[in-house]
C-alpha positions, -999 to 999 in steps of 0.1 A, spaced: -297 -430 -95 -274 -420 -69 -250 -397 -92 -284 -382 -104 -298 -376 -70 -265 -362 -60 -260 -340 -86 -298 -325 -79 -289 -317 -41 -254 -300 -55 -276 -278 -79 -305 -269 -56 -279 -258 -29 -261 -236 -57 -293 -221 -66 -307 -212 -29 -273 -194 -27 -275 -172 -59 -314 -168 -49 -302 -150 -16 -276 -130 -34 -287 -96 -38 -267 -67 -58 -258 -37 -42 -234 -11 -45 -216 13 -21 -237 44 -17 -208 65 6 -175 82 -8 -156 56 5 -163 24 27 -143 4 52 -142 -35 43 -140 -54 74 -132 -91 85 -160 -96 101 -196 -81 110 -184 -53 133 -163 -23 141 -139 -45 161 -127 -65 131 -99 -56 106 -102 -31 79 -90 -52 50 -94 -29 22 -114 2 13 -139 7 -16 -151 37 -34 -186 51 -40 -207 30 -67 -184 -3 -61 -210 -29 -69 -213 -62 -47 -233 -94 -44 -247 -94 -8 -242 -133 5 -247 -131 40 -264 -108 69 -254 -104 105 -278 -79 122 -263 -43 107 -239 -61 84 -236 -74 52 -211 -102 38 -202 -97 3 -186 -109 -26 -170 -84 -56 -165 -88 -90 -131 -105 -83 -146 -132 -58 -129 -113 -31 -153 -113 3 -154 -88 31 -182 -71 56 -197 -36 50 -223 -18 75 -257 -17 59 -255 20 58 -228 25 34 -246 6 6 -278 10 -14 -298 -1 -45 -277 18 -69 -274 4 -105 -236 3 -110 -211 -15 -131 -172 -19 -125 -145 -24 -152 -130 -55 -157 -105 -48 -185 -71 -38 -177 -75 -7 -198 -112 5 -210 -121 32 -230 -151 59 -222 -164 73 -251 -189 104 -259 -217 83 -274 -229 48 -277 -201 32 -302 -165 31 -315 -176 58 -341 -178 80 -308 -144 98 -294 -126 85 -261 -132 111 -234 -110 91 -212 -94 60 -203 -98 39 -170 -81 8 -155 -96 -25 -140 -116 -21 -110 -133 14 -115 -169 16 -104 -195 37 -122 -230 46 -116 -255 34 -146 -275 67 -160 -288 43 -190 -281 22 -220 -285 19 -255 -280 -17 -272 -247 -30 -259 -233 6 -245 -240 17 -209 -242 53 -200 -224 55 -170 -210 81 -144 -180 83 -119 -181 95 -82 -163 127 -94 -188 135 -120 -169 123 -151 -194 106 -178 -196 86 -210 -203 55 -225 -188 20 -223 -193 -12 -240 -211 -40 -218 -182 -65 -225 -156 -43 -207 -178 -45 -172 -192 -66 -143 
């Protein structure tokens, strides 16, 4: 019975964290990711427009997030918005002219390239990069 109770408490804590997590995306062209909630903290890397993130904590005007690789950092809330986005998770992903493998490959992208979601059809997502490039990608290739 003690093991069962411990498991239930552990699961409740995990679910509480996921319930708090909110998926947002970078809305600025480039955003500084900082080591803490303020401009006095170091910039640890930069992310581009449409980079998706899960908000895991808030401190005044700052959001702590986790990204698709599990990396964490802080961004100012003015740099993010409720934008439906994806990010490529495969080393090389084909972006096609339509929703299927029978469509031509328009271009390829590497892992970690963010896109805005324009729509979907079955297992395919219609996407747009910040530079305006558009196409379709299979859902298995994105986070």
